N, C-alpha and C positions, 0 to 999 in steps of 0.2 A: 504494500499500500504506499509506504513511504517513498519507495523508488519511483513509483508512477506520479507522486505529487512533485518531485523535484523538477522535471521538465516544465510543469504548469507554473511553479513559483518563479523559475528563471524566466519564462516569457512574460509573466506579469511584472517582474522586476524591470525587464528591459523595456516593456511598453510604458511603464509607469516613468521611466526617465526622459521620455520624448516630450517635447514641448510643442504645443499647437501654435498655429499662427497668431491666435488671439493672445496667448500668453507670451510669445515673442514680442508682439506689438506692445503689450502692457509693459514689459520689461524695458523696452526701448523708450517709451514715455516716461517711465520713472527715471531712466538715466538722463534724459533730456531736463527733466524738472529739477534733478539734483545739480546738473550743470548750471542751469539758470540761477538757482538759489545761491550756489557757491560763487560763480564768477560774474554774475550779472551786476551786483553793486559795484564790483571793482571796474567793470567796463564803464558804468555810469561816471564813476569818479575820474576815470580817464578822459571823459568828455564825449562819450558816444551816447547819442539819444536812445532811450530805451525802446525796444521793439522795432529797431530799423535793421536793415541788412548789414550795416557796418557794425552794430552792436552785437548781432548774431555771430558775425564772423570773429569778433573779439572774444565772445564767450567760447567759441570752439577753438580758437588759437591757444587761449590761456588753459583750456582743459587739455589740449594736446601736449602743451609744454609741460604740465604736470606729469601727464602720463609718460612722456619720455624720460623726464628726470627720475621718476619711480622705477621705470623699466631699465634704465642704464644709470645706476648710481656712479657718482664720480669717485674715483680712488686717488689717493695721493701717495707719493713715495717722497720721503724727506731723509736727507743725509746731511751730515755735518756734526758740529759739536756745539756746546754751549756758547752762546754769542754769536754763532754763524750757522745758519740752517738753511738749506736749499731744498725747496719742495716743488715737486712736479705733479700736476694734476692732469688727469686723464680719464 
C-alpha cells in the first residue's frame, strides 16, 4: 500500500510546486509595488515627477543597481603595514 502511494505523493508534490499564470502575475505586481515603495521617494527627491516615464526609469535603475551590488559584492585586498596601507577593490 505504501509503495503505491509514493508515486502519487511525488506527483502531488511536483504539481504543487508549479505556479499558475495568475500567481506569477501577482508576484510580479508585488515586486513592482515593493520597488515603488523603496525607490519611489528617492527618485522624487532626485527631482523626477511622480508617475512619469522618467520616474519609472529612475525606480528601475535604482532597483537594478541594488540588485547588481548584492549579486556582485565588492571585495578588497589590502597590503602594507601600519601607517601605509594600499587597498585594491574589485
